[in-house]
N, C-alpha and C positions, 0 to 999 in steps of 0.2 A: 670289736666291731665299731664302737663309738669313735675310736681313734681314726679308723679308716674313713668314716663319714666326715669327720672333722677335716682330715687331710684333703679329701675330695672337695669339700666346700671351700677351703682356703685356696686350693689350686684354681678352682672355678672363679673365685673373686679376682685373683691375680690375672687370669687370662681375660676376664671381662675388662679390667682396667687397661691391660696391654692392648687388647683389640680395639678399645675405644680411643686410645690416644694415638696409636700408630695405624694409619689408614691402610698401609700396605700389608698389615697383618690382620686384615678384617676377619679372616677365617677363625682366628683365636676368639673373637667375640662369640661366634656360634658354638665353638667347642666349650667355652666357659658357660654359656647358657645351658647347654646339654648336661654338663657335669653338675651344675647347680640344681637343675631339675632332678637329676638322678639322686643327688644327695638329699634333696627335700623329700622325695618319694620314700627313700629308705628310712629317713628319720620319722616320717609320718606313719609308715607301716609299723615300725618298732614302737612308736608312742601309742598308737591306737590298739595294737595287739597286746601290749603289756608284757610281752615275752622278752626275756634277756638272753637272746641267742648270740 
């Protein structure tokens, strides 16, 4: 599951940079933000719960 969170975070960062540099692909900025928030929530839930699911 940690690998999945890492992959989501990397994709989010790539989409954030792509959306920021290319104005015609502005929707990628929002997709990147949403994916980054999802990855952060999953990481925090796993970190705070202490479970290794």
